[in-house]
C-alpha positions as CSV (number, residue, x, y, z in Angstrom):
1,M,149.4,-138.9,-100.3
2,K,151.4,-136.2,-99.5
3,R,152.8,-138.6,-96.7
4,C,153.2,-141.6,-98.5
5,S,154.9,-139.9,-101.1
6,Y,157.7,-139.0,-99.0
7,L,158.3,-142.5,-97.5
8,I,158.9,-143.7,-101.1
9,I,161.0,-141.5,-101.6
10,F,163.0,-141.8,-98.6
11,V,163.1,-145.4,-99.2
12,C,163.9,-145.3,-102.1
13,S,167.1,-143.0,-101.4
14,L,168.4,-145.7,-98.9
15,P,170.2,-147.7,-101.1
16,A,172.1,-144.6,-102.4
17,V,173.4,-143.9,-98.5
18,A,174.0,-147.8,-98.2
19,Q,176.4,-147.5,-101.3
20,E,178.7,-145.1,-99.9
21,G,182.1,-146.5,-99.1
22,Y,184.1,-149.4,-100.2
23,N,183.6,-153.1,-99.9
24,I,185.9,-155.1,-101.6
25,S,185.8,-159.0,-101.3
26,F,188.1,-161.7,-101.8
27,E,188.5,-165.3,-102.0
28,I,191.8,-166.9,-102.2
29,E,192.1,-170.4,-102.8
30,G,194.6,-171.4,-100.3
31,L,194.8,-169.5,-97.8
32,R,192.6,-169.3,-94.2
33,D,192.3,-168.6,-90.7
34,T,195.0,-165.6,-90.9
35,T,195.2,-161.8,-90.8
36,T,196.0,-159.8,-93.8
37,Y,196.0,-156.3,-94.9
38,L,195.2,-153.6,-97.0
39,G,198.0,-151.5,-98.6
40,Y,198.7,-148.9,-101.0
41,Y,201.6,-146.9,-102.8
42,Y,202.0,-143.3,-102.1
43,G,204.7,-141.1,-103.9
44,E,208.0,-143.4,-103.0
45,G,206.5,-144.7,-100.2
46,T,203.8,-147.7,-99.1
47,Y,201.1,-147.8,-96.2
48,L,198.9,-149.6,-94.7
49,K,194.9,-148.5,-94.8
50,D,192.9,-151.6,-93.6
51,T,192.8,-155.0,-91.6
52,A,190.6,-158.4,-92.5
53,L,190.4,-161.7,-91.1
54,I,190.4,-164.3,-93.5
55,D,188.0,-167.7,-92.9
56,H,189.0,-171.0,-93.3
57,T,187.4,-170.9,-97.0
58,G,189.5,-168.3,-98.2
59,K,187.4,-165.8,-98.1
60,F,187.9,-161.9,-96.3
61,S,186.6,-158.0,-97.1
62,F,188.1,-154.8,-96.7
63,K,184.8,-152.3,-95.9
64,G,185.1,-148.6,-94.8
65,N,182.5,-145.8,-94.7
66,N,184.3,-143.5,-96.8
67,K,185.6,-144.1,-100.2
68,L,189.1,-144.8,-100.8
69,P,191.5,-142.4,-102.6
70,A,192.0,-144.0,-106.3
71,G,195.1,-145.4,-107.1
72,V,197.0,-149.1,-107.2
73,Y,196.5,-151.0,-103.8
74,F,197.5,-154.6,-103.1
75,V,197.1,-157.1,-100.4
76,V,199.4,-157.9,-97.7
77,L,199.9,-161.1,-96.2
78,N,202.9,-161.8,-93.6
79,K,204.8,-158.7,-94.8
80,T,204.7,-159.8,-98.1
81,R,202.5,-158.0,-101.1
82,L,201.0,-160.9,-102.4
83,F,199.0,-158.9,-105.8
84,D,198.3,-155.1,-107.0
85,F,194.6,-154.1,-108.1
86,I,193.2,-150.9,-109.3
87,V,191.0,-148.8,-106.8
88,N,188.4,-146.4,-108.8
89,K,185.3,-145.0,-109.1
90,N,183.5,-148.6,-108.4
91,Q,184.9,-149.9,-105.1
92,R,182.3,-152.4,-104.5
93,F,183.8,-155.6,-106.2
94,K,185.3,-159.1,-106.1
95,I,188.8,-160.5,-106.9
96,T,189.4,-164.1,-106.7
97,A,192.8,-166.1,-107.1
98,S,194.9,-168.8,-105.6
99,Q,198.0,-168.8,-103.7
100,E,199.7,-171.2,-106.3
101,D,200.0,-168.6,-108.3
102,Y,198.4,-165.3,-108.1
103,L,198.9,-163.5,-111.0
104,K,198.0,-166.0,-113.1
105,H,194.8,-166.9,-111.4
106,L,193.6,-163.6,-110.5
107,K,190.1,-162.8,-111.5
108,S,188.0,-159.7,-111.5
109,I,184.2,-160.4,-110.8
110,D,181.6,-158.0,-112.6
111,E,184.2,-155.3,-112.4
112,K,186.2,-154.1,-115.4
113,E,188.5,-151.9,-114.5
114,N,190.5,-154.8,-112.6
115,E,190.0,-157.2,-115.5
116,V,191.6,-155.0,-117.9
117,F,194.5,-154.3,-115.4
118,F,195.5,-158.0,-114.3
119,N,195.2,-159.5,-118.0
120,H,197.6,-156.2,-118.8
121,M,199.5,-157.3,-116.3
122,R,200.0,-160.7,-117.4
123,F,200.6,-159.5,-120.4
124,M,203.5,-157.7,-119.5
125,L,205.1,-160.4,-117.3
126,K,205.0,-162.5,-120.3
127,N,206.7,-160.3,-122.6
128,N,209.3,-159.6,-120.6
129,E,210.3,-163.0,-119.6
130,S,210.3,-163.5,-123.6
131,V,212.6,-160.8,-124.0
132,Q,215.1,-161.5,-121.6
133,P,217.0,-163.9,-123.4
134,Y,217.5,-161.7,-126.3
135,L,219.0,-158.9,-123.7
136,S,220.9,-161.2,-122.6
137,I,223.2,-162.1,-126.0
138,L,222.8,-158.3,-126.7
139,K,224.9,-157.7,-123.3
140,D,227.5,-160.5,-124.1
141,S,230.6,-159.3,-125.3
142,T,231.6,-162.7,-126.7
143,A,228.6,-163.6,-128.7
144,R,228.5,-163.3,-132.4
145,D,227.8,-160.5,-134.4
146,S,225.4,-162.5,-136.4
147,D,223.6,-163.5,-133.0
148,K,223.3,-160.1,-131.8
149,R,221.4,-159.3,-135.2
150,Q,219.0,-161.4,-134.3
151,A,218.6,-161.0,-130.8
152,Q,217.9,-156.7,-131.7
153,A,215.4,-157.9,-134.4
154,S,213.5,-160.2,-131.7
155,V,213.6,-157.5,-129.0
156,E,212.1,-154.9,-131.4
157,E,209.3,-157.5,-132.2
158,I,208.7,-157.9,-128.9
159,D,208.7,-154.0,-128.2
160,N,206.4,-153.7,-131.3
161,L,203.8,-156.0,-130.2
162,V,204.2,-154.5,-126.1
163,Q,203.3,-151.0,-127.7
164,N,200.5,-152.2,-130.0
165,H,198.8,-153.9,-127.0
166,Q,199.4,-150.7,-125.0
167,H,197.7,-148.5,-127.6
168,V,194.6,-150.8,-128.2
169,L,194.1,-150.7,-124.6
170,V,194.5,-146.8,-124.2
171,E,191.9,-146.7,-127.3
172,R,189.7,-149.0,-126.0
173,H,189.3,-148.2,-122.0
174,P,190.6,-144.2,-122.2
175,D,188.6,-143.5,-118.9
176,L,190.3,-146.6,-116.9
177,L,193.0,-146.2,-114.1
178,A,195.4,-148.8,-116.7
179,A,194.9,-146.7,-119.2
180,K,196.0,-143.3,-117.8
181,Y,198.6,-145.1,-116.4
182,I,200.4,-146.6,-119.4
183,M,199.5,-142.6,-121.2
184,A,201.5,-140.8,-118.1
185,Q,204.5,-143.1,-119.4
186,R,204.4,-143.2,-122.7
187,P,207.9,-141.7,-124.7
188,L,206.2,-138.4,-126.4
189,T,206.3,-138.7,-130.1
190,V,207.4,-135.6,-131.9
191,P,206.1,-135.5,-135.2
192,E,208.8,-136.0,-138.1
193,E,208.7,-132.5,-139.6
194,I,209.4,-131.0,-136.4
195,R,212.0,-133.5,-135.4
196,L,213.5,-133.4,-138.4
197,A,213.7,-129.5,-138.6
198,T,216.8,-127.2,-138.1
199,D,215.7,-125.2,-135.7
200,K,215.7,-127.0,-133.0
201,E,213.9,-124.9,-130.5
202,K,210.8,-126.0,-132.5
203,T,211.5,-129.1,-130.9
204,L,212.0,-127.9,-128.0
205,Q,208.7,-126.0,-127.8
206,Y,206.9,-129.0,-129.0
207,Y,208.1,-131.5,-125.8
208,K,207.2,-127.9,-123.8
209,D,203.8,-127.6,-125.1
210,H,203.0,-131.4,-125.3
211,F,205.0,-133.0,-122.1
212,W,201.4,-133.0,-119.9
213,D,199.4,-134.9,-122.6
214,G,197.7,-137.1,-121.1
215,F,199.0,-136.9,-117.3
216,D,196.9,-134.5,-115.1
217,L,198.7,-132.6,-112.7
218,S,195.6,-132.1,-110.5
219,D,194.7,-136.0,-110.3
220,D,195.8,-137.6,-107.5
221,A,195.5,-141.2,-108.6
222,F,199.1,-140.7,-110.4
223,L,200.3,-140.3,-106.8
224,R,199.0,-144.3,-105.9
225,Y,201.0,-145.9,-108.0
226,P,204.0,-148.7,-107.5
227,Q,206.5,-146.4,-109.4
228,P,206.5,-142.8,-108.2
229,I,205.3,-141.2,-111.7
230,Y,204.1,-138.2,-111.1
231,R,207.4,-137.2,-109.3
232,Q,209.7,-138.4,-112.2
233,K,207.7,-136.7,-114.7
234,V,208.2,-133.2,-113.0
235,E,211.8,-133.6,-112.3
236,D,212.1,-134.8,-116.0
237,Y,210.1,-131.7,-117.2
238,L,212.3,-129.4,-114.7
239,G,215.3,-130.7,-115.5
240,N,215.6,-131.7,-119.4
241,L,213.3,-129.1,-120.7
242,F,214.4,-125.9,-119.5
243,V,217.8,-123.9,-118.8
244,Q,218.7,-124.4,-114.9
245,H,218.3,-121.0,-113.8
246,P,216.3,-119.9,-110.7
247,D,214.1,-117.7,-112.5
248,T,213.6,-119.9,-115.3
249,L,212.8,-122.5,-113.3
250,L,210.7,-120.9,-111.0
251,E,208.6,-119.7,-113.9
252,A,207.8,-123.1,-114.8
253,I,206.9,-124.0,-111.4
254,N,204.2,-122.1,-110.7
255,L,202.7,-123.1,-114.4
256,L,202.8,-126.7,-112.8
257,I,201.4,-125.6,-109.4
258,S,198.6,-123.6,-110.9
259,A,197.5,-127.3,-112.4
260,A,198.0,-129.0,-109.2
261,K,196.3,-126.6,-107.3
262,E,193.1,-127.8,-108.3
263,N,193.2,-130.6,-105.7
264,P,194.7,-130.1,-102.5
265,E,196.0,-133.8,-102.4
266,T,197.7,-133.2,-105.4
267,Y,199.3,-129.3,-104.5
268,K,200.8,-130.5,-101.2
269,Y,202.6,-133.3,-102.6
270,L,204.0,-131.0,-106.0
271,V,204.8,-128.2,-103.9
272,W,206.4,-130.4,-100.9
273,N,208.6,-132.3,-103.4
274,L,209.6,-129.5,-104.9
275,V,210.9,-128.2,-101.6
276,L,212.7,-131.4,-100.7
277,N,214.3,-131.3,-104.2
278,Y,215.8,-127.7,-104.3
279,Q,216.8,-128.0,-100.3
280,Q,220.2,-129.7,-101.1
281,P,220.0,-128.8,-105.2
282,K,223.0,-130.9,-107.2
283,I,223.1,-127.7,-109.3
284,M,224.7,-124.9,-108.0
285,G,223.1,-121.6,-107.3
286,L,219.0,-123.6,-107.4
287,D,218.9,-123.1,-103.9
288,A,217.3,-119.7,-104.7
289,I,214.3,-121.5,-105.5
290,F,213.6,-123.4,-101.7
291,V,214.0,-120.0,-100.3
292,A,211.4,-118.8,-103.2
293,L,209.1,-121.8,-102.4
294,Y,209.2,-120.9,-98.6
295,D,208.4,-117.6,-98.6
296,Q,205.5,-118.4,-101.3
297,F,203.9,-121.5,-99.9
298,F,204.9,-121.8,-96.3
299,A,205.7,-117.9,-94.8
300,N,202.3,-116.9,-95.7
301,G,200.2,-119.9,-94.6
302,E,199.2,-121.4,-97.8
303,M,200.2,-124.7,-96.7
304,D,198.8,-124.3,-93.0
305,Y,196.3,-127.1,-94.1
306,W,198.6,-129.9,-93.3
307,A,201.8,-128.5,-92.8
308,N,202.3,-128.0,-88.4
309,D,204.6,-125.6,-86.8
310,Q,207.6,-127.3,-86.1
311,L,208.0,-128.5,-90.1
312,K,207.2,-124.6,-90.7
313,E,210.1,-123.2,-88.8
314,N,212.5,-126.2,-89.7
315,L,211.7,-124.7,-93.2
316,K,212.0,-121.1,-91.9
317,K,215.3,-121.7,-90.4
318,R,216.8,-123.6,-93.5
319,A,215.6,-120.7,-95.8
320,D,216.9,-117.9,-93.9
321,Q,220.5,-119.8,-93.7
322,L,220.5,-120.1,-97.5
323,R,218.5,-116.5,-98.1
324,S,221.8,-115.0,-96.8
325,S,224.4,-116.8,-98.8
326,L,222.7,-117.5,-102.1
327,I,224.7,-116.9,-105.8
328,G,225.0,-112.9,-106.3
329,R,224.1,-112.3,-102.8
330,Q,226.7,-110.0,-100.8
331,A,228.1,-112.6,-98.1
332,P,227.5,-111.9,-94.4
333,N,231.2,-110.5,-93.0
334,L,232.8,-112.8,-90.4
335,I,234.9,-111.5,-87.8
336,I,236.6,-114.5,-86.1
337,Q,239.6,-115.0,-83.6
338,D,242.7,-116.5,-85.1
339,L,245.6,-118.3,-83.7
340,D,246.3,-115.2,-82.0
341,K,243.3,-114.5,-80.6
342,K,243.1,-111.8,-83.1
343,P,239.9,-110.8,-84.8
344,R,239.9,-110.8,-88.5
345,S,237.1,-109.2,-90.7
346,L,236.1,-111.1,-94.0
347,E,235.4,-107.8,-95.4
348,S,239.1,-106.1,-94.9
349,I,240.7,-108.7,-97.4
350,E,241.3,-106.7,-100.4
351,S,242.3,-109.6,-103.2
352,K,240.6,-109.7,-105.9
353,Y,238.8,-113.0,-104.9
354,T,238.1,-114.8,-102.3
355,V,237.8,-118.2,-101.0
356,I,236.1,-118.7,-98.0
357,Y,237.0,-122.8,-97.0
358,F,235.0,-124.3,-93.9
359,Y,236.8,-127.1,-92.6
360,D,237.2,-129.8,-89.5
361,P,240.7,-131.1,-89.1
362,D,238.5,-134.8,-88.4
363,C,236.9,-134.5,-91.8
364,G,238.5,-137.6,-93.6
365,F,237.2,-135.4,-96.9
366,C,238.7,-131.8,-95.3
367,K,242.3,-133.7,-95.8
368,K,241.5,-134.7,-99.2
369,E,240.2,-131.5,-100.3
370,T,242.7,-129.4,-98.3
371,P,245.8,-130.1,-100.3
372,K,244.1,-129.7,-103.4
373,L,242.9,-125.9,-102.4
374,R,246.5,-125.2,-101.4
375,D,248.1,-126.5,-104.3
376,F,245.4,-124.2,-106.0
377,S,246.5,-121.4,-103.9
378,N,250.5,-121.9,-104.5
379,K,249.7,-122.1,-107.8
380,T,247.4,-119.7,-109.2
381,T,248.4,-116.5,-111.0
382,L,245.3,-114.7,-110.1
383,D,245.0,-112.5,-106.9
384,V,243.3,-115.3,-104.3
385,S,243.2,-114.9,-100.4
386,I,242.0,-118.0,-98.6
387,Y,239.8,-117.4,-95.9
388,A,240.0,-120.7,-93.9
389,V,237.1,-121.2,-91.2
390,C,238.0,-123.9,-88.6
391,A,234.7,-125.7,-87.1
392,D,236.2,-127.6,-84.4
393,S,236.8,-124.7,-81.3
394,S,240.2,-126.7,-80.6
395,L,243.2,-124.2,-81.0
396,A,245.2,-127.3,-80.5
397,K,243.7,-129.2,-83.3
398,M,243.7,-126.3,-85.3
399,T,247.6,-125.8,-85.1
400,T,248.1,-129.3,-85.5
401,Y,246.5,-129.1,-89.0
402,I,247.7,-126.0,-90.1
403,E,251.2,-127.1,-89.8
404,E,250.4,-130.0,-91.2
405,M,248.9,-129.1,-94.2
406,K,251.1,-126.2,-94.5
407,I,248.7,-123.8,-94.8
408,D,250.0,-121.1,-92.3
409,H,250.0,-118.7,-95.8
410,W,246.0,-118.3,-95.6
411,I,244.2,-116.4,-93.1
412,N,243.6,-119.0,-90.7
413,V,240.2,-118.3,-88.2
414,N,238.4,-120.3,-85.5
415,G,234.1,-121.0,-86.6
416,P,233.4,-120.8,-83.0
417,R,235.7,-118.0,-82.0
418,T,233.2,-115.5,-83.4
419,Y,232.3,-111.7,-83.0
420,T,229.7,-111.9,-85.9
421,Q,227.0,-114.6,-85.5
422,H,227.7,-118.1,-85.9
423,Y,228.5,-119.0,-89.3
424,K,225.8,-121.7,-89.5
425,N,223.5,-119.6,-89.3
426,I,224.0,-116.9,-92.1
427,Y,226.1,-119.4,-94.2
428,D,224.8,-123.2,-96.3
429,A,228.1,-124.7,-94.3
430,D,226.8,-127.3,-92.2
431,T,229.0,-130.1,-93.6
432,T,232.6,-129.9,-94.3
433,P,234.6,-128.8,-96.3
434,T,232.5,-126.4,-97.8
435,I,233.7,-123.4,-100.4
436,Y,232.8,-120.5,-100.9
437,L,234.1,-117.9,-103.6
438,L,233.6,-114.2,-103.6
439,D,234.8,-111.3,-106.2
440,E,236.0,-108.4,-105.1
441,R,232.9,-106.7,-104.2
442,K,232.3,-110.0,-101.5
443,K,229.8,-110.8,-103.5
444,I,228.9,-114.9,-103.9
445,I,229.8,-116.0,-106.9
446,A,230.0,-119.5,-106.3
447,K,229.0,-121.8,-103.5
448,K,230.0,-125.8,-102.2
449,I,232.4,-125.7,-105.4
450,A,235.1,-129.0,-105.4
451,A,238.6,-127.2,-104.7
452,G,240.5,-128.6,-108.1
453,K,237.4,-127.1,-110.0
454,I,238.3,-123.5,-108.8
455,Q,240.7,-122.4,-111.2
456,E,238.9,-123.6,-114.0
457,F,235.9,-121.3,-112.7
458,L,237.7,-118.4,-112.6
459,N,239.4,-118.7,-115.6
460,N,236.0,-118.9,-117.0
461,H,234.3,-115.9,-114.7
462,E,237.0,-113.6,-115.7
463,N,236.6,-114.4,-120.0
464,N,232.8,-113.5,-119.3
465,T,233.8,-110.7,-117.2
466,A,235.8,-109.2,-120.0
467,S,233.2,-110.3,-122.8
468,S,231.0,-108.6,-121.2
469,Q,232.9,-105.4,-120.7
470,T,233.5,-105.5,-124.1
471,R,230.4,-105.4,-124.9
472,T,229.0,-102.4,-123.0
473,R,231.4,-99.8,-124.6
């Protein structure tokens, strides 16, 4: 009796084992006897996952033993994406369509996820087509004011229809991916009493507190969407809601990473995208975040579950280069030969301010930037010296450049002829022209600044320094 009971349990468990993996079948009218591919979105790219043969009736299927990660996938034929569909919890379903018009005829058999998704796509396409004539009128500078008013009213009417459709979809199907994708992209609505309050800090705090409503940073389904909504959300959050200072941003970044860390895939994606974003930041001084991220997540082996040795070595090299030339750091000394082959030390310059100018005689941008820097050095009333480092080892080229640019009054040195480390190892100056600005103690106060902005920067620096000294008296 016991043996029989065991057999019944074993047999009953077989269907559950068989249901593991994925089996997505298709029947596309008009396709036959060819090869197709299963693709998916990930971040900013698209990738292929599986291959299938289409038979003479237009039937094919993608099968695998392991479940697919949730997200938006697509069918590819002859390097052309035919249509998108969603893969979520249920990974055994059938989709039918027609080559005549894929989106119009797309149907999901006995599967609500894609039924809702396809209807949503059709609704959005219809309204996008409806709004185009009105948008054209609004862009037309020759259109009458009355026509523009009517067009604006029509645009708002269609927009209200779309918003209502999205609201109903989310309310009815909150657990479907289509709903989650809509919620992730809807603008945040701030309550009127907060929006109209005179204290703007309250509005800002509301945005910070509710920015991630409806968006789970540990849900990797947000990585597999036609638009890189995960990256865009992170960039909007950090770029628009916080003072652009390394310490402030790092505090916010660590909170985001803590939320994403629950899932190794989102953990990896978020950390790596932050590394890429701050490796060459648009805002001066934020490269300190890259160094901090390297120290916190790569130097200690935290990312070893996906980062190989070569990647870590490249990141280390970049972090070490940036580390020694961050804003606020003591500028690494340079001792380099001048045209007379005499050593000229950066530390020996006694001016209140020092400009380090890395240039190449053959660089087109340098030929535009050097005259601007020369004009600044000739006109400024501040005590400033220019330490100009030529990237080319040719003294002949360097001599000609100095003569043509009329910069013989600068401290001109030849970068490769150095007594210290090569400047590229200790300064972020792989490209030319690159400018660093140092104070009288040789601390870096600006980097990668345009020559035409130096005077304005120093004026502000002088005023801020004076104000700071007044407050401390």
